[in-house]
C-alpha positions in Angstrom: 7.9 -17.6 48.2 5.1 -17.2 45.4 7.4 -16.2 42.3 4.4 -16.8 39.6 2.7 -14.0 38.9 0.0 -15.3 36.3 -0.9 -18.8 35.1 2.3 -20.5 33.7 1.9 -21.8 30.1 2.2 -25.4 29.4 2.7 -26.8 26.5 0.6 -30.3 25.4 2.7 -31.3 22.8 6.5 -31.1 22.7 7.9 -32.4 19.8 8.1 -29.9 17.7 11.0 -28.6 19.6 14.4 -30.9 18.8 16.3 -29.8 22.3 19.9 -29.3 22.6 22.3 -31.4 24.4 19.8 -32.9 25.6 17.8 -37.1 25.7 15.4 -35.7 24.1 13.0 -39.2 23.9 13.7 -39.5 28.0 12.8 -36.5 28.3 9.3 -35.8 26.6 8.3 -39.3 28.2 9.2 -37.3 31.5 9.4 -33.4 31.4 11.2 -31.1 33.5 9.6 -27.8 33.0 10.2 -24.1 34.7 7.5 -21.4 34.1 9.4 -18.1 36.4 12.3 -17.6 38.3 13.1 -15.7 40.8 16.9 -14.7 42.7 17.3 -18.2 43.9 15.2 -20.2 42.6 12.9 -21.4 39.5 9.1 -22.8 39.8 7.9 -25.2 37.9 4.0 -25.7 36.5 2.5 -27.2 39.4 4.3 -24.7 42.0 6.8 -26.3 43.3 10.4 -24.1 44.1 13.4 -25.1 42.5 16.6 -24.0 43.6 19.7 -23.1 41.2 22.1 -24.4 42.0 23.6 -23.7 38.3 23.2 -20.4 37.7 20.6 -21.3 34.9 23.6 -22.7 33.1 26.6 -21.4 34.4 25.4 -18.0 33.4 23.0 -16.3 36.1 25.5 -14.8 37.6 23.2 -12.4 39.6 20.2 -14.5 40.6 17.3 -13.9 38.5 14.8 -11.3 37.9 17.2 -8.6 39.0 14.5 -5.1 39.1 17.7 -3.0 37.4 18.4 -5.7 34.7 14.3 -5.9 34.1 13.9 -2.4 33.8 16.6 -1.9 31.5 15.3 -4.0 29.2 11.9 -3.1 29.0 13.1 0.5 28.7 15.5 0.1 26.0 12.6 -2.2 23.8 11.1 0.6 23.4 12.8 3.4 22.8 16.2 1.6 20.7 14.9 -2.5 19.7 17.6 -2.9 17.2 20.3 -0.8 15.1 22.7 -2.0 12.8 26.9 -2.1 13.4 28.3 -2.3 10.2 28.9 1.0 9.5 26.8 2.6 12.0 26.5 2.6 15.8 24.5 3.6 18.9 25.8 4.6 21.9 25.0 2.0 24.6 27.4 0.0 22.2 30.4 2.4 23.0 29.2 2.9 26.8 29.1 -0.8 26.9 33.0 -1.6 25.6 34.2 1.2 28.2 32.2 -0.2 30.4 33.5 -4.0 30.3 37.3 -2.7 29.2 37.5 -0.8 32.3 37.0 -3.9 35.0 39.8 -5.6 31.8 43.1 -6.8 33.2 45.6 -3.9 31.8 46.2 -3.7 29.1 43.4 -5.4 26.8 40.8 -2.3 26.6 39.3 -3.8 22.9 36.1 -5.3 22.7 34.2 -7.0 19.6 30.8 -8.3 20.8 28.8 -11.5 19.9 26.1 -12.9 20.9 27.1 -16.5 22.8 30.5 -18.5 23.9 31.0 -20.1 20.6 30.6 -16.9 18.4 33.2 -15.8 20.6 35.4 -19.0 20.6 35.3 -18.6 16.6 36.1 -14.6 17.0 38.6 -14.7 18.3 40.2 -17.5 16.8 40.0 -15.3 13.7 41.7 -12.2 15.4 44.3 -14.6 16.6 44.9 -16.2 12.6 44.3 -12.3 10.9 47.3 -11.1 13.5 49.3 -13.4 12.3 48.5 -11.7 9.4 48.6 -8.4 9.9 52.2 -8.7 11.1 53.9 -10.4 8.6 53.6 -14.2 9.9 51.0 -15.6 7.6 52.7 -18.9 8.1 51.5 -18.8 11.6 48.5 -20.7 11.0 48.2 -23.3 13.6 45.7 -23.6 16.4 46.4 -25.2 19.9 43.5 -26.7 22.1 44.3 -29.0 25.3 42.2 -32.7 25.6 38.4 -32.3 27.4 38.4 -28.5 26.4 35.4 -27.2 25.6 34.9 -24.3 23.2 31.1 -24.3 21.9 29.8 -25.8 19.4 31.0 -23.4 16.1 33.4 -26.0 14.0 36.5 -23.7 15.5 35.4 -24.5 19.2 34.5 -27.6 18.4 38.1 -28.1 16.7 40.2 -26.7 19.4 37.7 -28.5 22.0 38.9 -32.3 23.2 35.3 -33.9 24.2 35.2 -36.5 21.8 31.3 -36.7 22.4 30.8 -33.4 21.2 33.2 -33.5 17.9 32.7 -37.8 16.6 29.2 -37.1 14.2 30.7 -33.9 12.6 33.0 -35.2 10.4 36.5 -33.6 9.9 37.5 -30.8 12.2 39.8 -26.9 11.5 43.2 -28.2 9.5 45.8 -27.4 11.2 44.8 -27.8 15.0 46.1 -30.4 17.7 45.9 -30.4 21.6 48.0 -30.7 24.5 47.0 -33.0 27.6 44.6 -32.3 29.8 45.5 -31.4 33.8 42.8 -34.1 35.6 45.3 -36.1 37.8 43.0 -38.3 40.0 45.5 -40.6 41.7 47.4 -37.6 43.0 44.7 -34.4 43.4 41.5 -36.1 44.9 39.8 -34.1 47.2 42.0 -31.1 46.6 40.0 -27.8 48.0 41.2 -25.2 45.6 44.3 -25.8 42.8 46.0 -29.0 43.4 49.4 -28.8 44.0 50.7 -31.4 41.6 50.5 -31.2 37.8 52.6 -28.2 36.7 54.2 -30.2 34.1 51.1 -31.1 32.3 52.3 -27.2 31.0 54.8 -28.6 29.4 52.8 -30.4 27.1 52.8 -27.1 25.3 56.6 -27.7 24.5 56.1 -31.4 22.6 53.2 -29.5 20.6 56.2 -27.0 19.5 58.9 -29.7 18.8 56.4 -31.5 17.0 55.3 -28.9 14.6 57.9 -26.1 15.1 57.0 -22.5 17.0 56.7 -20.4 13.7 53.5 -22.3 12.3 51.3 -22.1 15.6 49.3 -18.6 16.0 47.4 -19.1 19.2 46.8 -21.8 22.6 43.4 -21.6 23.9 42.1 -22.6 27.4 39.6 -22.3 29.8 41.7 -21.1 33.3 39.3 -23.8 34.8 37.7 -26.4 32.3 34.3 -26.3 33.5 31.8 -27.9 30.8 33.6 -31.7 31.2 33.5 -31.0 34.5 35.1 -29.1 36.6 39.2 -29.5 36.5 41.2 -27.0 38.4 44.3 -26.1 37.4 47.5 -27.1 39.0 49.3 -24.3 40.6 51.7 -22.7 38.6 50.0 -24.3 35.2 48.7 -21.2 34.5 52.7 -19.2 34.4 54.2 -22.0 33.0 51.8 -21.7 29.4 52.2 -18.1 29.3 55.8 -17.9 29.5 56.0 -20.5 27.5 53.8 -18.6 24.8 55.4 -15.7 25.7 59.0 -18.0 24.6 57.3 -18.3 21.1 55.6 -15.9 19.9 52.4 -17.1 20.7 48.9 -15.6 21.4 47.0 -17.3 24.8 43.9 -17.0 24.6 41.6 -17.7 27.9 37.9 -19.1 27.5 36.2 -17.7 30.3 32.7 -18.1 29.4 32.0 -19.5 32.9 34.8 -18.1 34.8 34.2 -14.6 33.7 31.9 -11.9 35.7 32.9 -12.7 39.1 32.6 -16.7 39.3 35.9 -16.9 41.4 35.4 -14.2 43.1 37.0 -11.7 40.8 36.1 -9.6 37.5 38.1 -12.9 35.8 39.7 -15.8 36.2 42.9 -13.4 34.6 42.6 -11.3 37.9 42.4 -14.5 40.3 44.9 -16.1 38.3 47.1 -13.4 38.4 48.3 -14.0 34.5 47.2 -12.1 31.8 46.0 -13.8 28.5 46.1 -11.7 25.0 42.3 -12.1 24.3 39.4 -13.0 26.7 36.5 -14.9 25.7 33.0 -14.3 27.3 29.2 -14.3 27.4 27.2 -15.8 29.4 27.1 -13.5 32.5 28.1 -10.8 31.0 24.2 -10.0 30.2 23.5 -11.9 33.4 21.6 -14.6 30.9 19.4 -12.2 30.1 19.6 -11.7 26.5 21.8 -13.7 24.3 25.3 -11.8 24.7 28.7 -12.4 24.6 32.1 -10.3 24.4 35.6 -10.1 23.2 38.2 -8.6 25.2 41.8 -8.5 23.1 44.4 -6.8 24.0 45.6 -2.9 22.4 48.5 -4.1 20.5 46.9 -6.7 18.9 43.6 -4.3 17.4 47.0 -1.8 16.7 48.1 -4.3 14.7 45.4 -4.1 12.3 45.0 -0.1 12.0 47.0 -0.1 9.3 45.8 1.4 5.0 43.5 4.0 4.2 41.0 5.1 7.2 38.0 4.4 5.2 38.9 0.6 4.5 37.6 -2.3 6.4 40.3 -3.8 9.3 38.6 -6.8 10.3 35.8 -8.8 7.7 34.3 -10.2 10.6 31.0 -9.7 12.5 27.8 -10.4 13.7 23.7 -8.5 12.7 24.0 -8.5 16.4 26.9 -7.7 17.8 25.9 -5.1 20.5 22.6 -5.3 20.3 20.9 -2.7 21.6 18.8 -4.4 24.4 21.5 -6.6 25.0 23.8 -3.4 26.0 21.1 -2.5 28.2 21.0 -6.0 29.8 25.0 -5.8 30.2 24.8 -2.1 31.4 22.2 -3.1 34.4 24.0 -6.7 34.9 27.8 -4.5 35.6 25.7 -2.3 37.8 23.3 -4.9 39.3 26.7 -6.5 40.3 29.0 -3.1 41.0 26.6 -2.6 43.4 26.2 -5.3 45.5 29.8 -6.2 45.1 28.8 -9.6 43.8 32.7 -10.7 42.7 33.6 -9.9 46.1 30.8 -11.3 47.9 31.7 -14.9 45.8 35.3 -14.4 47.2 33.7 -13.9 50.7 32.0 -17.2 50.8 34.4 -19.9 48.5 35.8 -20.9 51.6 32.3 -21.9 53.9 31.6 -23.0 50.1 34.7 -25.3 50.0 34.3 -26.5 53.3 30.2 -27.4 53.1 31.6 -29.4 49.7 33.8 -31.0 51.1 32.6 -31.8 55.0 29.2 -32.7 53.6 29.4 -34.9 50.4 32.7 -36.6 51.3 32.1 -39.8 52.8 28.5 -40.3 50.7 28.5 -43.6 48.5 29.9 -43.7 45.0 31.9 -40.0 45.7 35.9 -41.0 44.2 36.4 -36.6 43.6 35.2 -33.8 44.9 37.2 -30.4 43.3 35.9 -27.0 43.7 37.3 -23.0 42.8 35.1 -19.8 43.9 31.9 -20.8 43.9 32.3 -23.8 41.8 32.4 -27.1 42.5 32.3 -30.6 40.8 31.3 -34.4 42.4 32.8 -36.8 41.3 31.3 -40.3 41.6 32.4 -43.8 40.7 30.9 -45.2 37.5 28.6 -48.0 37.3 30.5 -51.1 35.9 28.8 -51.0 32.3 27.0 -48.1 32.7 28.8 -44.8 32.1 27.0 -41.8 33.2 24.1 -43.6 34.2 24.7 -42.7 37.7 25.4 -39.1 37.8 22.1 -38.8 35.4 20.2 -40.4 38.1 21.0 -38.0 40.9 20.1 -35.1 38.6 16.6 -36.2 37.8 16.5 -37.5 42.0 17.6 -33.8 42.7 15.2 -32.2 40.2 12.3 -33.6 42.4 14.1 -33.0 45.6 13.9 -29.3 44.6 18.0 -28.7 43.6 19.1 -27.9 39.9 22.1 -29.3 39.5 24.5 -29.9 36.0 25.9 -33.1 35.2 28.3 -34.1 32.5 30.0 -38.0 32.9 29.8 -38.8 36.3 30.5 -35.6 37.4 27.9 -33.7 39.1 28.8 -29.5 38.5 27.8 -27.0 40.8 27.9 -23.0 39.8 24.7 -21.1 42.5 23.9 -17.7 41.4 26.6 -15.1 43.8 23.4 -14.2 45.6 23.6 -17.7 47.5 23.7 -17.4 51.1 25.3 -19.4 53.9 22.1 -21.0 54.5 21.1 -21.5 51.0 24.5 -23.1 50.9 23.8 -25.0 53.3 20.2 -26.4 52.5 22.2 -27.2 48.8 24.5 -29.5 50.4 22.3 -30.8 52.4 19.9 -31.7 49.7 22.6 -33.2 47.5 23.5 -35.4 50.6 20.1 -36.8 50.4 20.2 -37.8 46.7 23.9 -39.2 46.9 23.0 -41.1 49.8 20.1 -43.1 48.1 22.6 -42.8 44.4 
């Protein structure tokens, strides 16, 4: 398979680009570059094919260089390259919002556009705070996150997030933020298939935090339904249902960060659908445009938005937004992405493949050296490795670099390997992915 259409451009000086979330010095000594992509594979400058085991960065759900999306972006740039959405508009913005609302859980019909998951999180937090002020409960200013949660890199997202390495270099976070405990319980739940049996009681830690601060001061709780960037932590059975009940009991908004789980990753439009638990706000990005153009979307319950629609009609109701909110080219990419999902029934395809994916992960990798846990849900998987004494993260990082050399892109966080292939993956490609990773782990 040749996925290079023209000679690649390979830079001969890597010094200027300060790379994000990267060991820059190590990378630039031995760079890993991609120059093109198609469907399930990337191509390197030397023409090697690398299977995409991570959907890019959890975002290329429909696979790479899909014709409908490429054509839509090309046409849109030539038609309307930019239009402001501050007191102006363009038709694609409203059409995209309508199409997204049509697949959202019942009662969530309003969409606020952003350009990334980080912006979506900070937008959702601001909506929650402003909503309580709009309904006369301005004392509700506290935000509750969760340990090991990842909610992007804005100060709001870092504050409610719970990954120490993402916070420690940046000083004081937002005030009025607390955290409940994470759901990982390796002792009781190792090698669970799907949702773990144990841990529903971890949701009760929210009651402890509420008692500490008093419910009347808390605006919102934000969690990832399935925690992704921290290493794929699957919610125990009944956990999300209990969180929803506690929030309802105390009048607290529940926010689901679905930047990773949105748009088919679990075999349903959203994790809210998969788990049957409807939050008040859903945070998305990544898969909304298949990663082609930066875009995010915050889904908000109708009742929340209606609370803002007071006062003179000519008055701005919510003083927030981005220059590129509902960018025309991003909207074109999103609409074509939604068409691709629908025409190829990719959400249902992911649901149908999930059992095969589960068996392949557990049966193919459980007996590999140093594997202490395997977790899965939908088309997501994680393999947790026993850390090298005195050298945490080293074992998984070696697996990452070895996998790249073997023709497979994986993602690692700490000593956990995360997998999230495009939803177009076939059973034979699942077998190939697992076989390649197995060979890597046998030498880890």
